[in-house]
C-alpha positions in Angstrom: 47.1 24.9 137.3 47.2 28.6 138.1 51.0 28.5 138.1 50.9 27.7 134.4 48.5 30.5 133.5 51.3 33.1 132.9 53.3 30.7 130.8 50.2 29.8 128.7 49.3 33.4 128.3 52.9 34.2 127.1 52.8 31.3 124.6 49.4 32.6 123.2 50.7 36.1 123.0 53.9 35.1 121.2 51.8 33.0 118.7 49.4 35.8 118.0 52.3 38.2 117.5 54.1 35.9 115.1 50.9 35.2 113.0 49.9 38.8 113.0 53.4 39.9 111.9 53.4 37.5 109.0 49.9 38.4 108.0 50.5 42.2 108.2 53.7 41.8 106.1 51.7 39.9 103.4 48.9 42.5 103.5 50.9 45.8 103.8 54.1 44.8 102.1 55.0 46.0 98.6 53.9 43.7 95.8 56.1 44.7 92.8 57.3 41.4 91.5 59.6 41.2 88.5 62.0 38.7 87.0 65.1 40.2 88.8 63.4 40.0 92.2 62.4 36.4 91.7 65.9 35.3 90.5 68.2 33.6 93.0 70.9 35.9 94.6 74.5 34.7 94.7 76.5 37.9 95.4 76.3 39.1 91.9 77.8 35.9 90.4 75.7 34.0 87.9 74.4 30.9 89.5 76.2 27.7 88.5 74.0 24.8 87.3 73.4 22.1 89.9 72.8 18.4 89.4 69.2 17.2 89.8 69.8 15.7 93.3 71.8 18.7 94.5 75.5 19.2 94.7 77.9 17.1 96.8 79.7 18.6 99.7 83.4 17.8 100.1 84.3 15.4 103.0 86.3 18.2 104.6 83.1 20.0 105.4 81.8 17.1 107.5 85.1 16.6 109.2 85.2 20.2 110.3 81.6 19.9 111.5 82.4 16.8 113.5 85.5 18.5 115.0 83.4 21.4 116.0 80.9 19.1 117.8 83.7 17.3 119.6 85.3 20.5 120.9 81.9 21.9 121.8 81.2 18.9 123.9 84.5 19.3 125.6 83.6 22.8 126.7 80.3 21.5 128.0 82.2 19.0 130.2 84.4 21.8 131.5 81.6 23.8 133.0 80.5 21.4 135.7 84.1 20.7 136.5 84.8 24.4 137.0 81.7 24.8 139.3 82.6 21.8 141.6 86.4 22.2 141.3 86.8 23.0 145.1 84.9 19.9 146.2 86.7 17.5 143.9 90.2 18.6 145.0 93.2 16.7 143.5 91.0 13.9 142.0 89.1 16.4 139.9 92.3 18.0 138.7 93.8 14.7 137.7 90.7 13.6 135.9 90.4 16.9 134.0 94.1 16.8 133.0 93.6 13.3 131.6 90.4 14.4 129.8 92.1 17.4 128.2 95.2 15.4 127.3 93.0 12.9 125.5 91.3 15.7 123.5 94.6 17.3 122.9 96.0 14.1 121.4 93.0 13.9 119.1 93.5 17.6 118.1 97.2 17.2 117.3 96.4 14.0 115.3 93.8 15.9 113.2 96.1 18.9 112.8 99.1 16.8 111.6 96.9 14.9 109.1 95.8 18.3 107.6 92.2 18.0 108.8 92.1 21.7 109.7 93.4 23.0 106.4 90.5 24.4 104.4 91.9 24.1 100.9 
């Protein structure tokens, strides 16, 4: 249990610091509220009215998000391969070439279909 004492002390210290910072900001911070400060900020443009349930995002937004996740996962798979490259020899090289080729085919398909155009 004594190995966890520093970790527990750090968690308590971080919690106390976070709560104290929020409390001090509320106590010491300026309190000059007016209509302009409470209004929503959209880079100087008047806010557009939104439907009751919120606005709908275009499908392109979700496609780009999924593509980001796919290529992010590809990078995660490249790290262990790079670390153990010497021990895997030719087998590891062939497997990674097949993996990257598969992802490249998917990438070219999305590119040709216009999935990366943000219009």
